[in-house]
N, C-alpha and C positions, 0 to 999 in steps of 0.2 A: 169617383173619388179623385181628388187632385193627385197628380203624379208625386210620388215620393212622400206622401203623407198617410199616416195611419189613423189619425183622428182629424176630421174636417168638420168645422162647425160654421154655419152661416146663419146670421139673424136669429139665433135660437133664444126663445122667449119662454118664460113661465110666469103666468099670471095667476093671482089669487084674487078674484074680483077686479077691482081697479088698481090693486098693488102689483107691481112688476117686480118680482123676486129676482128674475134674470131678464135683462132688457136688451133684446136684439144684439146678442154678442156674436162675434165672428173670430175664429182663429184656427190655426193648424198646428199639429204635432208631427214633425218629420219622423219618418220610419227610422227606428233604431236609435232615437235620441232620448235624452232625459230632459224633460221640461218641467220647471217649477210653476205651480199654480197657486199664487198668493192672494191673500186678502184678508181684511179684518173680520171679525165676527159679524155675521149678518150681511156680508158682502154679496152673497150668492154662490159661493164656492161649493158648498156641499150639494145645494140644489142643482148646480150644473153637473157635478159628479154623478148624481143619482139619475139624471136624465141620460147621460152618456152610458151608464151601466144598466139602463132599462129598468131601474127600480121606480121611475116616476115618469110619466108621459109629458113631453113638451107641449106648450100651448100652441106654438107656431114655430117656423124657421125649419132648418134641416140640420142633421148631423149624421156623420157616418163613422164607424169604428171598424177598423181592419177591412174596409170596402163594403160593409153592410149597414143598412139603414135603420137607425134606432126606431123609427116609426113602424116600418113594415117587415123588419127581419130581426126582430128582438131576440129570438132564440139563437140565431147565427151570431149575433153580437155577444150574447151571454157566454156562448161556448168559446169565444175567442179573447175574453177579457178575464184577467185575474184582478180581483177587487179586494182591497183591504180597507174596510170602513174604520173610522177613527176608533170606534169601540167595537171590536170584532165579537160577533155573537158565537159563543162556543158553549159546548156542553161540559160543564165542570165535573160531571160524574164519570165521564170517559176518560181513558188513558190516552196519552198522546198518539201512539201508533194506531190505536183503535179508532180515534177521531179522524185521523188523516186517511185511513183506509175507508172509513165510511164516507168521508167527503169526496175521495177519489171515485168511488162507485157512483155517487150522485153526478159526478162530472163525466161519466161514461168511460172511465179508464178501464181498459181490458184487465181482467183478473191476473192474467199472466204477467202483465207489466206493472201491476199495482205495487207490489212489494219493492221492486227496484226504484220506482218513482218516489215512494215514501222515504226510502233511504237516502235518496239523492237530495230531496228538498231539506231533510233533516240535517244532512251534512252542510248544505249551504247556509242553514239558518242556526247552526250550533245547537241542535236539539237531540244529538246522538245519545247523550247521557241521560236524557229525560224520557225516552220512548215508552218506558213502562210506568212513568208516573201518572197518577190521577191529575187531571188538568186543574182541579180545585185546590191542589197544593202548590201550583206553580206561582211564582212572582208575577207582577204585572209586565215585567220586561220579558219573561219567558212566554207569557201568553201573547204579547206582541210578536215575538218570534214565530209562535205558532200560526198567528194570523197571516204572516208573510209566507210561511211554508205552505199554507192553504191556498194562497193566491197563485203560487208557482206550481202547484200540483200537476195541472194538465198541460204545463209548458205553453201558456198562451202567448200569442204574438204582442199582446198589449197588456201592460200593468197599470192599474189606476190605484194609487196608494195614498190614503188620506191619513196624514200624520203617523207615518210608520215608525218614527223614533220616540214616540210618547212612551215614557216609563222606562227608557233604556239608560244606562249610566254612560259617562263619556267614552269608555272603551268600547261598549256595544254599539254607540253611535258611530264611532270610527269604523268598526266592522261592518255596520249596516251601509256606510258610505261606500266602502270597498266593494261590498256585494252588489250594490246598485251600479257602480262603475263596471263591474264584470258583466252585468246583465245588459248594458248598453250595447247595441249592435245586434244582439240576439233577440231583445225585446224592446218595444217602444214603451216608455215609462212617463205617465203624467203623475207628478209628485206634488201633493199639497202638504205644506208645512208652514210652521211659524218661525222656524229656526233659519233665519236669513243667512247666517254664516254657512249653513249646510248647503243652501241653494247655490251660493257663490262657488263652493268647492265641488258640487256634484252636477249642476245643471248646465246644459248648453244654451238653453233659452229660459226666459222667465215671462210669465203672464201675470199681470196684476189686475184684479178685479175689485171694484168698489161700488156700493150702491147699485148693484146689478148690472154694471157696465164695465167693459174692458177699459181700463185707465191707461195702461202702457204694456207693451210687449217688445221683447228684443233680448240680445245676449246680455248677461250681467255687466260687461264692460260698456256695452252701449247705453244701458240704463244709468250707469254711473257717470258716463260722460254727459248724459242729458241732465243729470243732477247738478253737475258742475256748471253747465250752461245756464240753467235756471237760477242757480244760486251763486253765480260768479263772485258777487260782492261778499258773500258769507263764507266762500272757500278760504281756509287758512292752512298754513304749514306750521305745524307745532314742532319746535327744535328743543331737544333736551341736551344740555351740555354740562360737563363738569368743569366749571370756570366761573369767573366773576360776572354776575348778571349784567351790571352796567357796561362793562367792557365788550362783552358779547353782543349786547344790544347795539352799541356803536358800530361794531364790526359788521353786523348784518345789515344795519340801516344804510350803510355806505355802499351796499352792493347794487349794481344796475338791476333794475326791474322791481326793487323792493320799495313799496309805498309806505309801509308802516310796521313798526316792530313794538310789540307790547310784552312786558314781562309778566308772565303768569304766576311764577313762583321763584323765590330766591333762596339761596343756601349753598351748600357745597355743589349741589347739582341744581342748576337753574332751568327753568322751562320758559320758552318764549313763543309767542304767536306771530307769524310773519304773513303780512298781506302784500300782494302784488302779482307779478307774472310768475306763477308757480309751475314752471316747467322743469324738465330734466337738467338743463344747463344751470339753473339756480341751485338746485340740489347738489350738483357736483361742486359748485363754487363754495357753498356752505361748507361742505365736507372738507375740501382742501384747506379752506381758510381756518377752520377749526384746528386742523392737524398742524398747520404752519404755526399757529399761535401757541401750540403746546397744550391745547385743552382736549378733553376726551368727548367725542360725540357719542351720546348714549342712544338717541332716538330721533328719527324724522318721521312724521306722518301727516297726512293730509286729512283735514276734517271738512265736512260739507259735501263730500263726493262719494259716500259710501252707499251701498244698495239700501241699507236700513234707512238712511236719511231720505233717499228718493222715495221709498215705500211710504215713510211718514208724511213727506211733502204732498204726495198725490192723493193718499187716502184721507188725510186730515190737513189740507193745505194751510189753514190758519195756525197749525201747532208750531211751525218753524218759521214761516214767513207770511205775515198777515197780507201782503200783496198778492199772494198766490190764491187766496181764498175767494176771490171774486168769480 
């Protein structure tokens, strides 16, 4: 295994006849990190996860998890991975504590330690008040918490979570984000999700897969910078000001580095789009000019450089910029 990585994938492939669901992909997940694994439906994301968790054998390539080979040491891999599938299979007729105790015994947790482990994961996943409840009476959000608690039961070094925030309300999503941040360092987390804002807030690195291939990987900031590089002509600074639109347009248009200013909306609060050299110096100049003129600066934001826009660009290049579709 590569030094410092808990998941190492090299040329991993899954073929169904002539169709390559996963096409010679390679990546690493550093020990103690949280890495986002993104891709549209049908990209090969779930297939990759199933191979890494030994639910499905690869066709070719190599992969190791926590230092063990998924081909030849599958039982060692399984004992060191906490896996939450998108739709966690649970026994609805069992009670929460009963189910977790049963799962703990399946995972080989000693009886003397089982009760404390169940209590510990229930506390982390906010299930303490539901220990005696039949699972069939739980909401979807609580069932998702139960799946996360199950994944944590045997305190595995690696967690692979497929859409862990599905069914959770905004407060629960925030708590899940905090829990994942607390797990970093103690566990290595591969997190599959469609909520890109959560990826930016939670993950140190991002891997984007599409059509069975790795399309991009890096830190969220690196990917946003790549988005800006690819789409430099489309990157714009949107400025919202309480002031007269035409006068604001003239003031912004006279600034060095500004190529074009367009009024997006007029009114007591106007919105304008600025093209040009969109660096920190320009932002500072805009802010100071607006204040000096006696206007109120409501907002400044850059469009064309978000992780979401980069995701759309590379998974469906023609959707935002036809020149990238070739």
